[in-house]
N, C-alpha and C positions, 0 to 999 in steps of 0.2 A: 404638591406632592401628596398622593394618597397614602393611607396607612399601609397598604400592601406593598406600595412602591418602596417605602422606607424600609420595610422588612427585607426587601431584596438585598439591600446593602448590609443589613445587620445580621440576618440568619438565612442564608440562602436555602438550606434544606426546609426550614420552616415556611419560607416563601413558597417553595414548590408545593408543600403540603396544603397550604392556604389556597393556592390556585387551583389544585386538583378538587379541594372541597368546594370551592365556589363554582366550578364547572359542574361537578356532580349535582349541586344543589340548583343548577340553573341560574345562578346569580351573576350572569355575564356582565352586568353593568359595573360590578365591583371588581372585575379582574384587571390586573395590572397589564394592560395590553402592550404597552411599549416595551417592557421587559420581556413579556412572553414571546413577542415577535423576535426580539433580538436572540432569546435562547433558542427558538426554533430554527432561525437562520444558522446559528452556530452549530446546532445538531447536524444540519445538512453539510456544513463544512467539515465538521469532524470525521464524517464518513469518507469524504474525499481525501482529507489528511491521512487517514488510516491507509487508504488505498495507496497513496503516494509513498507513504513510509514503507509499506511492504514491497512496492515496486523498487525502491531504492535498494533494499537488501538483496531482493531477488536478482535485479540486473547487475548489481556489483558482484555477486557470486557467478553469474553467467559470464561476465567479463573475466574474472579470475579463472573460470573454468577454460575459457577459450584462449587466454593469453599467457597463462602461467602454469597450467596443469601439466602440460607435456614436458616442460622444462623441469619441473619438480619431480615428475615421474622418472625422467632420465637420470636425475641426481640421486634419487632414493628409490630403489627398486619397490619398496613397500608402499610408497605413496600412491594411493588410489583416489584421493580426493573425496573420501567417503563423508567427511564432515561437511564439505561444500555441497555434495549431493544431498545430504540430509537437510541442510539449510534451504536448498532450492525446492526440495519436495515440501518442506514445512510452509514456506512462503506461498507457494502455489496452493497448498491446501487452505491456508488462511484466506487468500484472495478469493478462491472458489466459495468458501464458507461466507465470506462477507458479501459476495455478489448474490448468494442464495438468500441471504437476509435482507439485502437492499438491491434488488434487481435493477432498479433505475440507474445504479452506478455504471451499468454496462455502457451507457452513453458517454461516460467520462473516462473510459479506458485509455484511449489514445492521448488525450490531454494529460492524464496522469502520468503516463509513461514519458511523455515529452517533459513534463515538469520535473519528474524524478531523475531523469537520466543525468544531468550534470552533477547532482549529489552522488549518484551511483558511481559515476566515473571518478569523482574525487576520492570516494571511499575505496574503489579498487586501487587507485594510484597509491593511496597511503598504506594499504594493507599489503600490496605486493612490492612496493619499492621500485616498480618498473617505471621507465620514463614516461612522462605524461603523453607524449606523442605515440606511445604504443596504442593507446585507446582512441578510437574514433571520437570526433566531437559531437557526432549525432548518433543516437542509439542505432546499433547495427541489426537489431532484431525487431521484428514485427510484433504487433501485440499477440497475434496468434501464436508465434514462436514462444514469446515469453510466458504464455499461459499453457502451453502444451506440455503435459506431463511427460512426454517422451523426448522432448527437444533438449539436447545438450550440444552446444556449439562445438564444432570440429570433433564430434564423436561419431564413431562408425554407426552407433545406434541412433543418431540424430534423424529425425523424420522431418517431413515437410507437412505441417499440420493443415488440416482441413477446418473449416468453420465448425464442424460438428464435434471434432476432437479437442479443440481449445477449451480449457477450463473444465474439463470433465475429470 
C-alpha cells in the first residue's frame, strides 16, 4: 500500500489535495490510481442517484396531483394544490439544471424514471393514505410528460409535450 493510498483512509480531504497536486506536477506514477478510479466511478453514480432522487419527489407529487387533488379540492374550497405545484416546479427546475451541467445524463432519463417510480409510488401512498391499488404499478407518465413544465395530470391545462418542450 502506498503512502497516498494510506492517506485515503486517514484523511480523505488531504488525499484529494495530494492527488490534485500530483496531477498538476505531472507525477502520475505516484497517483493512487485504484482509489482515484473508485472515486470517479462514484461521482458518475452520484449524478444518477441525484436524478433518481429528484424523480422520486417529482413523480410522487404528480401522482398526488392526479389521484388526490380533486378529492381535496372538493372537500376544501380553498385547496389549490399550490404547495404540490411549487414542489413540481422546483423538481423540474432542479432536473433541468442538473441536465444542463451533466448533459450525458439525458441517456439515463428513462432508466432513472423506471428506477425511481416504485419509491415515488410508495411515497405517494404514504403521504395520501390512499389505497395502494389507486396507483398504477408502472409509471403512467412518459419522460417527456414528467419533464414538461406545463404537464399536470388530469388538469385542463395539461399539454401533450413535444420533444422540444420537455425539460425547458
